[in-house]
N, C-alpha and C positions, 0 to 999 in steps of 0.2 A: 512555411519554412522560413526562418529568419535569415538575415544576411550572414554569411560565413566570413569571419575575419581572415585576411591573408596571413600566411605563415612564412617561415624561412626554410621549410622542409626541402623544397627543391634546391634552393641555393646551397644549403648545408651539404646535401648529397653531392652536388657538383664539386664543392671544395674538398669533400672527403675523397672524391675520385681524382683529385690532383690539381684542380684550378686554384690559383693563388687568391682570387677573389671573383665575385660575380658582379657583372654590370647589368642592372635592370634597365630596360630600354623601352620607351613607348612614344608614340607620335601624338600630336595634337594639331588641329586645324586642317586636317587633310581635306575635308569636304567644304571648307569655307569658300565664299566667293571673293572675299577681300582679306588682305593681310597675309603674313607669312605662314608657312607650314613649319612646325617646330618638332624637335625630337629631344626628349629629356632622357638623361642617364643618371643612375644612382648606384654607387658602388657599396657593396657590403663585403666584409671579410669574415673569417672563421669565428672571430670573437664579437660578432655583432650583438649589440644590446637588444632588449625587447623592442618590438615594433611600437612606434608611438600609438597610444590609445586612439581608436577611431579612424586610423588610416585606412583608406579604401581607394579603389579605382576612382579617379576624379569624376567620372560620369555619375557616380552613385552618391556624390556629395553636393550639398548646396554651395553656392558661391561663398557665403561667409565661412562655412566650415573649411572649404579649400584654402581660403585666405589664412585661416588660423593654423591649418595643418602644414602648409608649405614650408614655413621656417622650421617647424619641428622635424619635418622629413629631411630637410637639407642638413640640419644639425645632426640627425641620427645617422645619415649615410657618411661613409668615410670621405667621399667626394661626390659632388653632383655638378651637372652642367646642362645647359640647354643650347642646342644648335638650331639655327634658323635658315630657311631658304625663302627668298622674297617672292612676292607675287610676279614680278618680272621674270624671275628665274623659273617659276612654275610655267609661265607662258612660253618661255624659250625651250625648256628642257622636258617638261611634263612632270606630273605629280610624283610618279614612282622614282624617277631620277632625283627629284628634289627631296624626297624622304631620305634617300641615301646621302645626298649632299649635306642635309641638315644633321644627319647622324654622324657623318664624317667630321663635321665641325664640332659637334659635342664631344666626340672621342678625342679630337685634337686638344680640347681644353683639359680633358682628363689626363692625357699624356703630358701636357705642360705642367700639370700638378703632381706628376711623378707616379701616376698609376701604371702598373704593369699590364698594359693592354694585351700584349701578346700572350701572357700567361693566364689571362682571365677567360671566363666564359661570358659571352654576351647573351643574356636571356631576353629575347625579343617577343613582345606580345604579337599574337597572330599566327598565321601559317605561311607567310611569305617572307623569305630572307631578302628584303630589299636593301639591307645594309651592305652585304658583301658585294653586291652589284656595283657599288660606288667606290670600292676600295681596291688599291693596287695589290696589296698583300692581304689575302683572305684571313679572317679571324675565326675563332671558334664561336660561331653563332648558333644558338639553339632556339628555334621558334616554339612557342607554346600558346595555344588558343586559351583565352581567359587568364593569361598570366597576370594581367593588370588587376584581376580580382583575387587570384589565388596566391600570388607571390609578393612578398613585402617589398623587395627591391623595385619591382616593376610598378607597384602601386605608388611608391614614393616618386619614381620618375614621372609617372602620370600626373600626379598632383603638382609637382614642381614645374613641369612644362606647361600645364594648363594655366596655372596662376601667372606664370611669366608671360605667356602669350596674351592672356586676358588683359593684363595691365598695359601691354603695348597697344591693344585695340582701344582701350579706354582713353589712353593718351592721344591716339590717332583720331578719336571721335571729337576731341576738342579742336583739333586742327582742321578736320573735315566734317563740320556739323551737318546734320540732316539725314544721315544714313542709319542712325541708331546703333552705332557700333558699341557703345557702352553697355547696351543690353544684348544685342544679337551677336557680338564679337566677330562680325564679318560673315556670319552664316546667312543663308538665303531666306530670311523671314519675309513675310508678305510686305511689311513696311519697308524693309531694305530693298526689295525688288521694285516697289513703287518709287522709292527715292532714286534708284538708278535710272528708271524710266524718265523721271522728272528732271533730275540734276545731271545725269550722265555719269559715266564711271570716273573714278579718280586714279591717280598713279598707284594706289594700293589695291586696286581691283585686279583680279585675274581675268583679263579681258577675253582670253580664249575660252573662258567658261561661261561668259554671258551670252544670253540668247538674243540680245539686242545689239545694234551697231552703234558705235560711238558717234 
């Protein structure tokens, strides 16, 4: 069975039921040992054009394809943003709280751009509403397993966030050579773990996640 393209069926149904727009939402970098955790958001409205050809969940795309699709996804969405929470914040607050913090920052960018956050539905990939846990005023958040594969807005958010974070890790690799971040993007590859043991952790490592002592 081939890969099924994402659609806007879910989003259009939500808007037909009264939402002013739908904010697709997905996280990236949750399991990394170094670098921030990120949350991408992409807004679609009732008159959304056709989904860019080839858009998929970021995990189903090669790095060159993600790089090519990210600007197309950002141009397709009414608005998009990426919020980040740092490794230090992950150490201090924990990963779930930092998912919410990064999501809150992404939504703040949408609000500043004039998006009607309160009148929207946030379509969140997965089965855990970690976003509302970070908000003082609850939003209409709908969780959906495989939303990053099935729903165009979430696929767009996934690609935009992944490319944004990957570029940050490539830049960080130039400042902190030896850990292979340009390739592993901060995840726990064998070479990355060996480098941590040899060189020690950096300020971008989630020290509470490491099995070694600094």
